[in-house]
MDTraj code that builds the backbone (N, CA, C; nanometers):
import mdtraj as md
import numpy as np

residues = "MET THR ASP PRO TYR LYS VAL LEU GLY VAL ASP PRO ASN ALA THR ASP GLU GLU ILE LYS LYS ALA TYR ARG ALA LEU VAL LYS GLN TYR HIS PRO ASP ASN TYR THR ASP ASN PRO LEU ALA GLU LEU ALA ALA GLU LYS MET LYS ALA ILE ASN GLU ALA TYR ASP GLU ILE GLN LYS MET ARG ALA SER GLY GLY SER SER SER SER GLY GLY ARG THR SER SER GLY GLY SER GLY ALA PHE ASN GLN VAL ARG THR LEU ILE ASN ASP GLY ARG ILE SER GLU ALA GLU THR LEU LEU ASN ARG THR PRO VAL SER GLU ARG THR ALA GLU TRP HIS PHE LEU LYS GLY VAL ILE LEU TYR ARG ASN GLY TRP VAL GLN ASP ALA ARG THR GLU ILE GLU THR ALA CYS SER MET ASP PRO PHE ASN SER GLU TYR ARG SER PHE GLN GLN ARG MET ASN SER GLY SER GLU ARG SER PRO TYR GLY ASN PRO VAL GLY GLY SER GLY GLU ASN CYS ASP VAL CYS ASP ILE CYS SER ALA MET MET CYS LEU ASN CYS LEU CYS ARG SER THR ARG CYS".split()
xyz = np.array([
    [5.5411, 15.6577, 20.2526],
    [5.5449, 15.6012, 20.3833],
    [5.6941, 15.6143, 20.4284],
    [5.7136, 15.6291, 20.5589],
    [5.8433, 15.6379, 20.6235],
    [5.9141, 15.4991, 20.5882],
    [6.0454, 15.5029, 20.5968],
    [6.1254, 15.3766, 20.5700],
    [6.0867, 15.2774, 20.6776],
    [6.0279, 15.1581, 20.6419],
    [5.9790, 15.0640, 20.7359],
    [6.0789, 15.0123, 20.8345],
    [6.2090, 14.9988, 20.7768],
    [6.3190, 14.9582, 20.8633],
    [6.3481, 15.0528, 20.9759],
    [6.3378, 15.1869, 20.9471],
    [6.3592, 15.2870, 21.0459],
    [6.2473, 15.2794, 21.1526],
    [6.1253, 15.2592, 21.1090],
    [6.0144, 15.2501, 21.2043],
    [6.0393, 15.1381, 21.3058],
    [6.0900, 15.0260, 21.2564],
    [6.1189, 14.9140, 21.3461],
    [6.2610, 14.9253, 21.4137],
    [6.3385, 15.0195, 21.3676],
    [6.4691, 15.0401, 21.4269],
    [6.5680, 14.9311, 21.3961],
    [6.5597, 14.8736, 21.2720],
    [6.6520, 14.7674, 21.2312],
    [6.7208, 14.8079, 21.1026],
    [6.8324, 14.7487, 21.0752],
    [6.9099, 14.7673, 20.9484],
    [6.8352, 14.6924, 20.8370],
    [6.8383, 14.7469, 20.7144],
    [6.7796, 14.6829, 20.6034],
    [6.8419, 14.5382, 20.5748],
    [6.9619, 14.5173, 20.6260],
    [7.0272, 14.3931, 20.6074],
    [7.0015, 14.2935, 20.7227],
    [6.9128, 14.3354, 20.8096],
    [6.8816, 14.2514, 20.9268],
    [6.8210, 14.1187, 20.8772],
    [6.8403, 14.0134, 20.9565],
    [6.7758, 13.8855, 20.9289],
    [6.6269, 13.8858, 20.9601],
    [6.5583, 13.7930, 20.9124],
    [6.4116, 13.7789, 20.9355],
    [6.3909, 13.7741, 21.0821],
    [6.4740, 13.6946, 21.1557],
    [6.4625, 13.6718, 21.2990],
    [6.4836, 13.8088, 21.3762],
    [6.5873, 13.8887, 21.3325],
    [6.6128, 14.0138, 21.3997],
    [6.4921, 14.1082, 21.3820],
    [6.4305, 14.1052, 21.2596],
    [6.3153, 14.1933, 21.2318],
    [6.1973, 14.1527, 21.3201],
    [6.1780, 14.0203, 21.3249],
    [6.0696, 13.9645, 21.4069],
    [6.0916, 14.0041, 21.5518],
    [6.2054, 13.9932, 21.5967],
    [6.2421, 14.0317, 21.7429],
    [6.2137, 14.1784, 21.7684],
    [6.2580, 14.2665, 21.6749],
    [6.2391, 14.4124, 21.6940],
    [6.0903, 14.4356, 21.6904],
    [6.0122, 14.3734, 21.6012],
    [5.8669, 14.3959, 21.5914],
    [5.7986, 14.3580, 21.7158],
    [5.8387, 14.2350, 21.7690],
    [5.7696, 14.1897, 21.8954],
    [5.8000, 14.2853, 22.0145],
    [5.9232, 14.3307, 22.0224],
    [5.9600, 14.4291, 22.1315],
    [5.8808, 14.5529, 22.1237],
    [5.8592, 14.6031, 22.0036],
    [5.7747, 14.7323, 21.9859],
    [5.6328, 14.7087, 22.0127],
    [5.5801, 14.5875, 21.9728],
    [5.4396, 14.5563, 22.0001],
    [5.4191, 14.5523, 22.1491],
    [5.5080, 14.4859, 22.2171],
    [5.5038, 14.4770, 22.3622],
    [5.5000, 14.6171, 22.4275],
    [5.5816, 14.7078, 22.3728],
    [5.5971, 14.8362, 22.4251],
    [5.4742, 14.9229, 22.4036],
    [5.4175, 14.9226, 22.2798],
    [5.3136, 15.0130, 22.2446],
    [5.1731, 14.9509, 22.2364],
    [5.1635, 14.8286, 22.2775],
    [5.0339, 14.7603, 22.2687],
    [4.9199, 14.8391, 22.3405],
    [4.8071, 14.8555, 22.2841],
    [4.6999, 14.9412, 22.3420],
    [4.6566, 14.8945, 22.4790],
    [4.6736, 14.7707, 22.5111],
    [4.6400, 14.7192, 22.6447],
    [4.7260, 14.7913, 22.7511],
    [4.8422, 14.8339, 22.7191],
    [4.9332, 14.9057, 22.8113],
    [4.8955, 15.0466, 22.8308],
    [4.7963, 15.0983, 22.7568],
    [4.7675, 15.2364, 22.7651],
    [4.6135, 15.2564, 22.7990],
    [4.5548, 15.1655, 22.8634],
    [4.4100, 15.1738, 22.8945],
    [4.3976, 15.2910, 22.9991],
    [4.3016, 15.3798, 22.9781],
    [4.2794, 15.4954, 23.0611],
    [4.4046, 15.5776, 23.0789],
    [4.4766, 15.5945, 22.9668],
    [4.6006, 15.6738, 22.9739],
    [4.5884, 15.7827, 22.8661],
    [4.6303, 15.9046, 22.8966],
    [4.6178, 16.0159, 22.7968],
    [4.7017, 15.9866, 22.6693],
    [4.7928, 15.8972, 22.6743],
    [4.8829, 15.8636, 22.5615],
    [4.8179, 15.7506, 22.4782],
    [4.6969, 15.7087, 22.5027],
    [4.6406, 15.5939, 22.4343],
    [4.6296, 15.6163, 22.2858],
    [4.5888, 15.7366, 22.2436],
    [4.5774, 15.7656, 22.0988],
    [4.7162, 15.7669, 22.0291],
    [4.8116, 15.8197, 22.0961],
    [4.9501, 15.8276, 22.0415],
    [5.0016, 15.6783, 22.0259],
    [4.9789, 15.6047, 22.1289],
    [5.0246, 15.4620, 22.1239],
    [4.9587, 15.3826, 22.0162],
    [4.8309, 15.4140, 21.9965],
    [4.7518, 15.3428, 21.8909],
    [4.8081, 15.3819, 21.7507],
    [4.8428, 15.5083, 21.7390],
    [4.8968, 15.5526, 21.6063],
    [5.0341, 15.4853, 21.5816],
    [5.1142, 15.4819, 21.6898],
    [5.2459, 15.4149, 21.6802],
    [5.2337, 15.2689, 21.6516],
    [5.1341, 15.2048, 21.7114],
    [5.1122, 15.0631, 21.6825],
    [5.0711, 15.0394, 21.5493],
    [4.9886, 15.1258, 21.4903],
    [4.9501, 15.1153, 21.3523],
    [5.0740, 15.1257, 21.2601],
    [5.1553, 15.2265, 21.2880],
    [5.2778, 15.2481, 21.2064],
    [5.3728, 15.1267, 21.2165],
    [5.3851, 15.0654, 21.3383],
    [5.4661, 14.9511, 21.3513],
    [5.4146, 14.8302, 21.2701],
    [5.2853, 14.8072, 21.2765],
    [5.2199, 14.6970, 21.2014],
    [5.2362, 14.7175, 21.0469],
    [5.2186, 14.8471, 21.0017],
    [5.2293, 14.8688, 20.8645],
    [5.3787, 14.8561, 20.8187],
    [5.4664, 14.8985, 20.8969],
    [5.6078, 14.8817, 20.8618],
    [5.6449, 14.7345, 20.8525],
    [5.5979, 14.6498, 20.9509],
    [5.6317, 14.5109, 20.9486],
    [5.5721, 14.4456, 20.8247],
    [5.4385, 14.4794, 20.7965],
    [5.3740, 14.4189, 20.6784],
    [5.4555, 14.4602, 20.5543],
    [5.4995, 14.5825, 20.5471],
    [5.5693, 14.6374, 20.4277],
    [5.7011, 14.5540, 20.4070],
    [5.7737, 14.5358, 20.5174],
    [5.8966, 14.4597, 20.5079],
    [5.8688, 14.3183, 20.4607],
    [5.7592, 14.2583, 20.5091],
    [5.7291, 14.1198, 20.4721],
    [5.6947, 14.1153, 20.3274],
    [5.6188, 14.2151, 20.2746],
    [5.5835, 14.2176, 20.1305],
    [5.7116, 14.2339, 20.0423],
    [5.8012, 14.3254, 20.0887],
    [5.9217, 14.3481, 20.0111],
    [6.0042, 14.2232, 20.0078],
    [6.0194, 14.1587, 20.1157],
    [6.1057, 14.0361, 20.1187],
    [6.0400, 13.9267, 20.0416],
    [5.9104, 13.9121, 20.0471],
    [5.8359, 13.8046, 19.9789],
    [5.8464, 13.8272, 19.8277],
    [5.8379, 13.9493, 19.7808],
    [5.8395, 13.9797, 19.6397],
    [5.9808, 13.9697, 19.5827],
    [6.0842, 13.9846, 19.6786],
    [6.2146, 13.9734, 19.6335],
    [6.2730, 13.8318, 19.6347],
    [6.1897, 13.7404, 19.6638],
    [6.2294, 13.6016, 19.6641],
    [6.2910, 13.5509, 19.7944],
    [6.3054, 13.6391, 19.8831],
    [6.3634, 13.6066, 20.0157],
    [6.2554, 13.5319, 20.1026],
    [6.3001, 13.4290, 20.1647],
    [6.2024, 13.3554, 20.2450],
    [6.1913, 13.4338, 20.3813],
    [6.0697, 13.4484, 20.4301],
    [6.0522, 13.5206, 20.5536],
    [6.0032, 13.4216, 20.6618],
    [6.0689, 13.4297, 20.7761],
    [6.0349, 13.3391, 20.8796],
    [5.9471, 13.4168, 20.9835],
    [5.8999, 13.5326, 20.9514],
    [5.8177, 13.6158, 21.0399],
    [5.6928, 13.5476, 21.0740],
    [5.6482, 13.5553, 21.2026],
    [5.5269, 13.4825, 21.2446],
    [5.3995, 13.5515, 21.2008],
    [5.4126, 13.6719, 21.1487],
    [5.2908, 13.7462, 21.1215],
    [5.2621, 13.7404, 20.9733],
    [5.1473, 13.6922, 20.9341],
    [5.1066, 13.6865, 20.7999],
    [5.0346, 13.8105, 20.7623],
    [5.0935, 13.8894, 20.6807],
    [5.0355, 14.0183, 20.6419],
    [4.9209, 14.0018, 20.5377],
    [4.8363, 14.0957, 20.5327],
    [4.7269, 14.0884, 20.4329],
    [4.7841, 14.0904, 20.2958],
    [4.9094, 14.1313, 20.2753],
    [4.9671, 14.1409, 20.1465],
    [5.0592, 14.0220, 20.1171],
    [5.0547, 13.9201, 20.2140],
    [5.1511, 13.8024, 20.1981],
    [5.1039, 13.7094, 20.0843],
    [4.9864, 13.7060, 20.0531],
    [4.9360, 13.6111, 19.9484],
    [4.8357, 13.6744, 19.8570],
    [4.8553, 13.6590, 19.7244],
    [4.7518, 13.7113, 19.6366],
    [4.6166, 13.6596, 19.6551],
    [4.6097, 13.5338, 19.6762],
    [4.4774, 13.4662, 19.7047],
    [4.4083, 13.5214, 19.8280],
    [4.4871, 13.5462, 19.9344],
    [4.4288, 13.6025, 20.0546],
    [4.3840, 13.7438, 20.0264],
    [4.4536, 13.8209, 19.9517],
    [4.4087, 13.9625, 19.9154],
    [4.2834, 13.9509, 19.8362],
    [4.2734, 13.8516, 19.7446],
    [4.1492, 13.8414, 19.6681],
    [4.0335, 13.8057, 19.7600],
    [4.0587, 13.7170, 19.8589],
    [3.9481, 13.6785, 19.9535],
    [3.9035, 13.8010, 20.0302],
    [4.0001, 13.8792, 20.0742],
    [3.9665, 14.0047, 20.1537],
    [3.8766, 14.0955, 20.0613],
    [3.9153, 14.1156, 19.9367],
    [3.8433, 14.1994, 19.8466],
    [3.7028, 14.1474, 19.8325],
    [3.6863, 14.0148, 19.8057],
    [3.5522, 13.9575, 19.7980],
    [3.4715, 13.9698, 19.9172],
    [3.5300, 13.9590, 20.0349],
    [3.4520, 13.9763, 20.1585],
    [3.4057, 14.1249, 20.1734],
    [3.4955, 14.2117, 20.1387],
    [3.4602, 14.3506, 20.1486],
    [3.3514, 14.3921, 20.0450],
    [3.3488, 14.3182, 19.9369],
    [3.2388, 14.3413, 19.8330],
    [3.1167, 14.2702, 19.8644],
    [3.1179, 14.1949, 19.9767],
    [2.9889, 14.1185, 20.0115],
    [2.9702, 13.9910, 19.9381],
    [3.0779, 13.9466, 19.8680],
    [3.0698, 13.8232, 19.7891],
    [3.1269, 13.7088, 19.8687],
    [3.0583, 13.6762, 19.9751],
    [3.1033, 13.5876, 20.0768],
    [3.1143, 13.4407, 20.0246],
    [3.0225, 13.4003, 19.9448],
    [3.0302, 13.2646, 19.8900],
    [3.1453, 13.2392, 19.8021],
    [3.1839, 13.3417, 19.7176],
    [3.2978, 13.3390, 19.6342],
    [3.4289, 13.3383, 19.7190],
    [3.4278, 13.4174, 19.8216],
    [3.5445, 13.4347, 19.9085],
    [3.5693, 13.2950, 19.9782],
    [3.4623, 13.2299, 20.0203],
    [3.4781, 13.1045, 20.0870],
    [3.5251, 12.9981, 19.9892],
    [3.4746, 12.9998, 19.8725],
    [3.5155, 12.9047, 19.7741],
    [3.6652, 12.9112, 19.7360],
    [3.7098, 13.0340, 19.7250],
    [3.8501, 13.0690, 19.6954],
    [3.9376, 13.0266, 19.8116],
    [3.8980, 13.0582, 19.9314],
    [3.9736, 13.0242, 20.0546],
    [3.9844, 12.8751, 20.0793],
    [3.8759, 12.8035, 20.0475],
    [3.8758, 12.6589, 20.0724],
    [3.9714, 12.5805, 19.9715],
    [4.0144, 12.6511, 19.8580],
    [4.1001, 12.5972, 19.7740],
    [4.2507, 12.5834, 19.8291],
    [4.2743, 12.6520, 19.9373],
    [4.4055, 12.6505, 19.9953],
    [4.4338, 12.5163, 20.0554],
    [4.5464, 12.4524, 20.0131],
    [4.5805, 12.3193, 20.0701],
    [4.5954, 12.3289, 20.2182],
    [4.5557, 12.2236, 20.2933],
    [4.5608, 12.2191, 20.4362],
    [4.6997, 12.2544, 20.4891],
    [4.8043, 12.2109, 20.4199],
    [4.9436, 12.2360, 20.4652],
    [4.9741, 12.3890, 20.4515],
    [4.8936, 12.4670, 20.3815],
    [4.9269, 12.6084, 20.3649],
    [4.8269, 12.6987, 20.4350],
    [4.7538, 12.6421, 20.5299],
    [4.6546, 12.7201, 20.6014],
    [4.7202, 12.7908, 20.7171],
    [4.7539, 12.9141, 20.6941],
    [4.8268, 12.9963, 20.7981],
    [4.7224, 13.0674, 20.8913],
    [4.7860, 13.1481, 20.9733],
    [4.6953, 13.2247, 21.0638],
    [4.6004, 13.3126, 20.9852],
    [4.6573, 13.3695, 20.8772],
    [4.5681, 13.4547, 20.7948],
    [4.4536, 13.3773, 20.7347],
    [4.4749, 13.2513, 20.6990],
    [4.3711, 13.1700, 20.6466],
    [4.2604, 13.1521, 20.7497],
    [4.3026, 13.1151, 20.8723],
    [4.2032, 13.0970, 20.9774],
    [4.1212, 13.2196, 21.0155],
    [4.1983, 13.3334, 21.0124],
    [4.1302, 13.4643, 21.0393],
    [4.0224, 13.4899, 20.9337],
    [4.0535, 13.4725, 20.8065],
    [3.9647, 13.4980, 20.6977],
    [3.8489, 13.3948, 20.7012],
    [3.8786, 13.2741, 20.7329],
    [3.7695, 13.1763, 20.7423],
    [3.6737, 13.2090, 20.8530],
    [3.7312, 13.2626, 20.9736],
    [3.6531, 13.3095, 21.0784],
    [3.5577, 13.4227, 21.0431],
    [3.6159, 13.5187, 20.9664],
    [3.5378, 13.6367, 20.9177],
    [3.4175, 13.5850, 20.8273],
    [3.4500, 13.4930, 20.7430],
    [3.3471, 13.4356, 20.6529],
    [3.2420, 13.3617, 20.7312],
    [3.2792, 13.2795, 20.8246],
    [3.1827, 13.2103, 20.9036],
    [3.0983, 13.3073, 20.9828],
    [3.1582, 13.4094, 21.0339],
    [3.0848, 13.5063, 21.1084],
    [2.9829, 13.5794, 21.0248],
    [3.0225, 13.6213, 20.9028],
    [2.9373, 13.6815, 20.8070],
    [2.8207, 13.5949, 20.7710],
    [2.8420, 13.4679, 20.7780],
    [2.7344, 13.3705, 20.7467],
    [2.6419, 13.3332, 20.8724],
    [2.6802, 13.3960, 20.9863],
    [2.6020, 13.3681, 21.1002],
    [2.6498, 13.2483, 21.1857],
    [2.7532, 13.1892, 21.1524],
    [2.8119, 13.0730, 21.2261],
    [2.9088, 13.1293, 21.3315],
    [2.8558, 13.1884, 21.4379],
    [2.9356, 13.2674, 21.5282],
    [3.0284, 13.1745, 21.6205],
    [2.9842, 13.0651, 21.6624],
    [3.0705, 12.9778, 21.7400],
    [3.1845, 12.9244, 21.6623],
    [3.1619, 12.8796, 21.5341],
    [3.2672, 12.8312, 21.4494],
    [3.3641, 12.9483, 21.4135],
    [3.3099, 13.0615, 21.3961],
    [3.3876, 13.1796, 21.3717],
    [3.4849, 13.2059, 21.4846],
    [3.4345, 13.2061, 21.6060],
    [3.5185, 13.2211, 21.7243],
    [3.6361, 13.1243, 21.7223],
    [3.6064, 12.9945, 21.6978],
    [3.7051, 12.8951, 21.6927],
    [3.8188, 12.9244, 21.5979],
    [3.7809, 12.9705, 21.4766],
    [3.8785, 13.0001, 21.3723],
    [3.9590, 13.1262, 21.4168],
    [3.8949, 13.2289, 21.4674],
    [3.9614, 13.3448, 21.5111],
    [4.0626, 13.3130, 21.6266],
    [4.0210, 13.2284, 21.7211],
    [4.1080, 13.1876, 21.8275],
    [4.2273, 13.1161, 21.7677],
    [4.2143, 13.0317, 21.6707],
    [4.3211, 12.9588, 21.6091],
    [4.4176, 13.0548, 21.5416],
    [4.3602, 13.1616, 21.4730],
    [4.4502, 13.2622, 21.4075],
    [4.5266, 13.3309, 21.5115],
    [4.4645, 13.3694, 21.6281],
    [4.5370, 13.4415, 21.7299],
    [4.6431, 13.3560, 21.7995],
    [4.6145, 13.2239, 21.8191],
    [4.7134, 13.1411, 21.8760],
    [4.8334, 13.1156, 21.7852],
    [4.8079, 13.1126, 21.6526],
    [4.9181, 13.0955, 21.5560],
    [5.0021, 13.2241, 21.5359],
    [4.9358, 13.3446, 21.5541],
    [5.0026, 13.4682, 21.5320],
    [4.9548, 13.5665, 21.6455],
    [5.0118, 13.5466, 21.7644],
    [4.9655, 13.6178, 21.8870],
    [4.9947, 13.7707, 21.8805],
    [5.0822, 13.8164, 21.7910],
    [5.1169, 13.9534, 21.7881],
    [5.0369, 14.0295, 21.6757],
    [4.9471, 13.9650, 21.6102],
    [4.8693, 14.0357, 21.5066],
    [4.7579, 14.1110, 21.5681],
    [4.7644, 14.2431, 21.5595],
    [4.6616, 14.3283, 21.6293],
    [4.5304, 14.3165, 21.5575],
    [4.5244, 14.2929, 21.4276],
    [4.3948, 14.2842, 21.3599],
    [4.3146, 14.1607, 21.4168],
    [4.3806, 14.0470, 21.4286],
    [4.3141, 13.9305, 21.4753],
    [4.2667, 13.9472, 21.6174],
    [4.3586, 14.0054, 21.7008],
    [4.3258, 14.0240, 21.8432],
    [4.2093, 14.1266, 21.8642],
    [4.2131, 14.2263, 21.7829],
    [4.1029, 14.3352, 21.7889],
    [3.9706, 14.2685, 21.7550],
    [3.9711, 14.1890, 21.6456],
    [3.8469, 14.1251, 21.6051],
    [3.7980, 14.0289, 21.7139],
    [3.8926, 13.9567, 21.7707],
    [3.8520, 13.8587, 21.8832],
    [3.7994, 13.9278, 21.9966],
    [3.8662, 14.0435, 22.0374],
    [3.8145, 14.1180, 22.1587],
    [3.6792, 14.1699, 22.1331],
    [3.6471, 14.2230, 22.0101],
    [3.5168, 14.2803, 21.9826],
    [3.4096, 14.1715, 21.9783],
    [3.4443, 14.0503, 21.9343],
    [3.3542, 13.9450, 21.9318],
    [3.3225, 13.9010, 22.0828],
    [3.4308, 13.8919, 22.1668],
    [3.4139, 13.8459, 22.3002],
    [3.3419, 13.9444, 22.3874],
    [3.3589, 14.0730, 22.3544],
    [3.2943, 14.1736, 22.4401],
    [3.1461, 14.1997, 22.3972],
    [3.1067, 14.1440, 22.2831],
    [2.9742, 14.1630, 22.2375],
    [2.9564, 14.2890, 22.1549],
    [3.0650, 14.3612, 22.1295],
    [3.0496, 14.4875, 22.0546],
    [3.0612, 14.4609, 21.9013],
    [3.1125, 14.3514, 21.8604],
    [3.1127, 14.3140, 21.7208],
    [2.9709, 14.2715, 21.6822],
    [2.9127, 14.3323, 21.5777],
    [2.7733, 14.2997, 21.5422],
    [2.7677, 14.1749, 21.4542],
    [2.6640, 14.1035, 21.4809],
    [2.6435, 13.9840, 21.3996],
    [2.5963, 14.0259, 21.2563],
    [2.5947, 13.9373, 21.1650],
    [2.5576, 13.9747, 21.0283],
    [2.4057, 14.0109, 21.0255],
    [2.3265, 13.9854, 21.1318],
    [2.1843, 14.0163, 21.1353],
    [2.1626, 14.1409, 21.2134],
    [2.2589, 14.2104, 21.2566],
    [2.2503, 14.3422, 21.3255],
    [2.2491, 14.3358, 21.4742],
    [2.2493, 14.2185, 21.5417],
    [2.2530, 14.2120, 21.6771],
    [2.3869, 14.1918, 21.7331],
    [2.4315, 14.2434, 21.8481],
    [2.5658, 14.2166, 21.9024],
    [2.5778, 14.0695, 21.9371],
    [2.6981, 14.0184, 21.9043],
    [2.7212, 13.8771, 21.9374],
    [2.7188, 13.8613, 22.0845],
    [2.6569, 13.7568, 22.1278],
    [2.6488, 13.7289, 22.2700],
    [2.5511, 13.8139, 22.3508],
    [2.4739, 13.8972, 22.2725],
    [2.3736, 13.9796, 22.3373],
    [2.2640, 13.9005, 22.3899],
    [2.1798, 13.9590, 22.4757],
    [2.0731, 13.8850, 22.5452],
    [1.9463, 13.8832, 22.4551],
    [1.9472, 13.9471, 22.3431],
    [1.8289, 13.9496, 22.2570],
    [1.7301, 14.0510, 22.2985],
    [1.7644, 14.1387, 22.3936],
    [1.6757, 14.2389, 22.4396],
    [1.6540, 14.3442, 22.3330],
    [1.7452, 14.3687, 22.2454],
    [1.7342, 14.4684, 22.1444],
    [1.6711, 14.4115, 22.0176],
    [1.5446, 14.3744, 22.0314],
    [1.4725, 14.3145, 21.9217],
    [1.4322, 14.4318, 21.8219],
    [1.4549, 14.3980, 21.6942],
    [1.4163, 14.4949, 21.5954],
    [1.3203, 14.4323, 21.4901],
    [1.2761, 14.5126, 21.3944],
    [1.1786, 14.4605, 21.2991],
    [1.2264, 14.3435, 21.2233],
    [1.3552, 14.3439, 21.1878],
    [1.4059, 14.2205, 21.1193],
    [1.3901, 14.0937, 21.1937],
    [1.4102, 14.1054, 21.3240],
    [1.3937, 13.9873, 21.4135],
    [1.2510, 13.9388, 21.4074],
    [1.1598, 14.0351, 21.4220],
    [1.0163, 14.0036, 21.4191],
    [0.9828, 13.9367, 21.2793],
    [1.0299, 13.9927, 21.1725],
    [0.9963, 13.9402, 21.0394],
    [1.0563, 13.7972, 21.0228],
    [1.1821, 13.7815, 21.0713],
    [1.2426, 13.6470, 21.0695],
    [1.1620, 13.5459, 21.1440],
    [1.1242, 13.5876, 21.2644],
    [1.0404, 13.4894, 21.3476],
    [0.9116, 13.4532, 21.2748],
    [0.8438, 13.5526, 21.2168],
    [0.7199, 13.5304, 21.1467],
    [0.7410, 13.4417, 21.0242],
    [0.8492, 13.4573, 20.9557],
    [0.8719, 13.3745, 20.8387],
    [0.8975, 13.2255, 20.8868],
    [0.9761, 13.2126, 20.9979],
    [0.9965, 13.0754, 21.0505],
    [0.8669, 13.0115, 21.0955],
    [0.7819, 13.0895, 21.1626],
    [0.6554, 13.0342, 21.2060],
    [0.5698, 12.9955, 21.0854],
    [0.5725, 13.0798, 20.9784],
    [0.4966, 13.0447, 20.8563],
    [0.5430, 12.9153, 20.8001],
    [0.6781, 12.8988, 20.7943],
    [0.7326, 12.7739, 20.7375],
    [0.6924, 12.6487, 20.8205],
    [0.6934, 12.6694, 20.9524],
    [0.6582, 12.5593, 21.0396],
    [0.5135, 12.5234, 21.0263],
    [0.4227, 12.6227, 21.0149],
    [0.2874, 12.5991, 20.9974],
    [0.2572, 12.5283, 20.8618],
    [0.3274, 12.5684, 20.7616],
    [0.3044, 12.5011, 20.6263],
    [0.3500, 12.3649, 20.6293],
    [0.4660, 12.3319, 20.6973],
    [0.5142, 12.1965, 20.7007],
    [0.4242, 12.1047, 20.7855],
    [0.3459, 12.1502, 20.8746],
    [0.2676, 12.0632, 20.9571],
    [0.1266, 12.0370, 20.8882],
    [0.0938, 12.1181, 20.7849],
    [-0.0277, 12.0976, 20.7120],
    [-0.0182, 11.9774, 20.6180],
    [0.1016, 11.9493, 20.5698],
    [0.1204, 11.8430, 20.4705],
    [0.1011, 11.7039, 20.5232],
])
top = md.Topology()
chain = top.add_chain()
for i, resn in enumerate(residues, 1):
    res = top.add_residue(resn, chain, resSeq=i)
    for name in ("N", "CA", "C"):
        top.add_atom(name, md.element.get_by_symbol(name[0]), res)
traj = md.Trajectory(xyz[None], top)
């Protein structure tokens, strides 16, 4: 990887606040929203990815070096527990991920915690609660492109629910799973009324 300090245009001896300021300025300049319907959109997206990776790398380096970071962005590498939660989510072990995440003391629940909680709730089908957690993560860390991207996909309906339907969809795209689910519910209701 390219020197992350060079990507952000800061000196390696820069303070956490200077790094954060440089990061925010670059995010403002290269944010994808600034390049909608622009031929430079792909280039801006690549630059944005490099900026985020550089910022995350600096945060990891400073955290492992014992230096306290005051950066507002919680990287996925910022906490071993959060990395483990991400791995469990990616492996489909949602219950284990939630158990591990819920062990985090309330005072240590960062934007990353709320984002991961939102993803877990979403994967469990609790869409409204998931939206609330994702909104909290975005408000705590407004420059995190991962959180914003997930939120935008949820709000636009392009993010798919755990059951295969777009969130917020009208239900017009009924598939076989929906029919089976409805039949199982009806079966349960019929059984419960016989007793």
